[in-house]
C-alpha positions as CSV (number, residue, x, y, z in Angstrom):
1,X,0.0,0.0,0.0
2,X,1.5,3.4,-0.9
3,X,1.9,6.1,1.7
4,X,-0.9,8.4,0.5
5,X,-3.3,5.5,0.7
6,X,-2.1,4.5,4.3
7,X,-2.3,8.1,5.4
8,X,-5.8,8.4,4.1
9,X,-6.7,5.0,5.8
10,X,-5.2,6.4,9.0
11,X,-7.3,9.4,8.9
12,X,-10.3,7.4,8.1
13,X,-9.7,5.0,11.0
14,X,-9.3,7.9,13.4
15,X,-12.6,9.5,12.2
16,X,-14.5,6.2,12.2
17,X,-13.4,5.1,15.6
18,X,-14.1,8.6,16.9
19,X,-17.7,8.3,15.5
20,X,-18.0,4.8,17.1
21,X,-16.9,6.1,20.4
22,X,-19.5,8.7,20.3
23,X,-22.1,6.0,19.5
24,X,-21.4,3.7,22.5
25,X,-24.7,4.4,24.2
26,X,-26.9,3.4,21.2
27,X,-24.8,0.3,20.6
28,X,-25.2,-0.6,24.2
29,X,-29.0,-0.3,23.9
30,X,-29.1,-2.4,20.8
31,X,-26.7,-5.1,22.0
32,X,-26.6,-4.9,25.8
33,X,-25.0,-8.4,26.4
34,X,-21.8,-7.2,24.7
35,X,-21.6,-3.6,25.8
36,X,-23.5,-2.9,29.1
37,X,-22.3,-4.4,32.5
38,X,-25.2,-5.9,34.3
39,X,-24.2,-6.1,37.9
40,X,-24.1,-3.4,40.3
41,X,-25.1,0.0,39.2
42,X,-24.8,-0.6,35.5
43,X,-26.8,2.4,34.5
44,X,-24.5,4.9,36.2
45,X,-21.4,3.1,34.9
46,X,-22.8,3.2,31.3
47,X,-23.5,7.0,31.6
48,X,-19.9,7.6,32.9
49,X,-18.2,5.4,30.3
50,X,-20.3,7.0,27.5
51,X,-19.4,10.4,28.5
52,X,-15.7,9.6,28.6
53,X,-15.7,7.7,25.3
54,X,-17.8,10.5,23.6
55,X,-15.2,13.1,24.5
56,X,-12.4,10.7,23.4
57,X,-14.3,10.1,20.1
58,X,-14.7,14.1,19.5
59,X,-10.9,14.4,20.0
60,X,-10.2,11.5,17.7
61,X,-12.3,13.0,14.9
62,X,-10.4,16.3,15.4
63,X,-7.0,14.4,15.4
64,X,-7.8,13.0,12.0
65,X,-7.1,16.4,10.5
66,X,-3.4,16.2,11.6
67,X,-2.5,12.9,13.1
68,X,1.2,13.8,13.4
69,X,0.3,16.7,15.8
70,X,-1.9,14.3,17.9
71,X,0.4,11.5,18.5
72,X,0.0,11.6,22.4
73,X,-3.8,11.3,22.0
74,X,-3.4,8.4,19.6
75,X,-0.9,6.7,21.9
76,X,-3.3,7.2,24.8
77,X,-6.1,5.7,22.8
78,X,-4.1,2.7,21.8
79,X,-2.8,1.9,25.3
80,X,-6.0,2.8,27.2
81,X,-7.9,0.5,24.8
82,X,-5.5,-2.4,25.5
83,X,-5.7,-1.9,29.2
84,X,-9.5,-1.5,29.1
85,X,-10.0,-4.6,27.1
86,X,-7.6,-6.6,29.4
87,X,-9.4,-5.6,32.6
88,X,-12.8,-6.2,31.0
89,X,-11.7,-9.7,29.8
90,X,-10.4,-10.6,33.2
91,X,-13.7,-9.5,34.8
92,X,-15.9,-11.2,32.2
93,X,-14.1,-14.5,32.6
94,X,-14.3,-14.1,36.4
95,X,-18.0,-13.2,36.5
96,X,-19.9,-15.8,34.3
97,X,-22.9,-13.2,33.7
98,X,-20.6,-10.8,31.7
99,X,-19.1,-13.5,29.3
100,X,-20.9,-11.6,26.5
101,X,-18.1,-9.0,26.6
102,X,-15.7,-11.3,25.3
103,X,-17.5,-11.2,21.9
104,X,-18.5,-7.5,22.1
105,X,-16.4,-4.7,23.6
106,X,-13.3,-6.6,24.5
107,X,-12.5,-7.6,20.9
108,X,-13.7,-4.2,19.6
109,X,-11.3,-2.3,21.8
110,X,-8.5,-4.7,20.8
111,X,-9.4,-4.0,17.1
112,X,-9.2,-0.2,17.8
113,X,-5.8,-0.6,19.5
114,X,-4.4,-2.9,16.8
115,X,-5.6,-0.8,13.8
116,X,-4.4,2.5,15.3
117,X,-1.1,0.9,16.4
118,X,-0.4,-0.6,13.0
119,X,-1.2,2.6,11.1
120,X,0.5,4.9,13.7
121,X,3.7,2.6,13.7
122,X,3.9,2.9,10.0
123,X,3.5,6.6,10.1
124,X,6.1,7.0,12.8
125,X,8.6,5.0,10.9
126,X,8.0,7.1,7.9
127,X,8.5,10.4,9.8
128,X,11.4,9.6,11.8
129,X,13.5,12.6,12.3
130,X,16.1,12.2,14.9
131,X,18.1,15.3,16.1
132,X,21.8,14.8,16.7
133,X,22.5,13.6,20.3
134,X,25.3,15.4,22.2
135,X,26.4,14.2,25.5
136,X,27.2,16.8,28.0
137,X,29.3,15.2,30.8
138,X,29.9,18.4,32.8
139,X,28.2,21.8,33.0
140,X,29.5,24.5,35.4
141,X,28.1,28.0,35.9
142,X,30.7,29.5,33.4
143,X,29.8,27.1,30.6
144,X,26.0,27.5,31.3
145,X,26.4,31.3,31.1
146,X,28.4,31.0,27.9
147,X,25.7,28.8,26.4
148,X,23.0,31.4,27.2
149,X,24.9,34.2,25.9
150,X,26.6,32.9,22.6
151,X,24.6,29.5,22.2
152,X,25.9,26.0,22.2
153,X,26.7,25.8,18.6
154,X,29.2,28.8,19.0
155,X,30.6,27.6,22.3
156,X,34.4,26.6,22.3
157,X,33.7,24.1,25.0
158,X,35.0,20.6,24.5
159,X,31.9,19.2,26.1
160,X,29.5,20.5,23.4
161,X,30.4,19.8,19.9
162,X,29.5,22.3,17.3
163,X,26.6,21.5,15.0
164,X,27.8,19.8,11.8
C-alpha cells in the first residue's frame, strides 16, 4: 500500500473510531449483552463510560485532520484500549454473567488498538526525524552562562560539539 493510501486510511480510521466512540450508548441499547455491564449500578457506569468515550471520540475526529500533531492522543487511545480490554476480559471471565463482553467490547477495543497501532507505527517509521544527540558530561556555571549568551553551537567548550 502506498503512503498516500495509508495516510488516508489512518485518517479514516481515526474518524471512524471517533464516531463509534460517540455512539457507544446506542450500541449498548441495541446489544446490551456485549456492551453494558449488568451487575451493580450498570446504569451509572454506562452513563459515565459513554461520556468519557464520547469526549475521546470527538478528539479522535479532530485528530484525524493532523495525526502527526496528535500522537500523544493516539498513543493514549491505543494503550487505554488495551488496558480497558484486558481488565474487562479478566472481569468477564471471572463473572460468568458478563461473558458476552468477550464477543462485544473486548475484541472491539483490541481492534481499535491494533488498527491504530499498525497505522501509527507505519506513520512514525515514515516520519522519523532524529536530532543529533550530544552528550554533556559536565556543565558548570561558566559554561552555562556561555551557552546562554552565545549559544551551544558557537561555544568553544570541548563538552558541546559544534553542530555539523
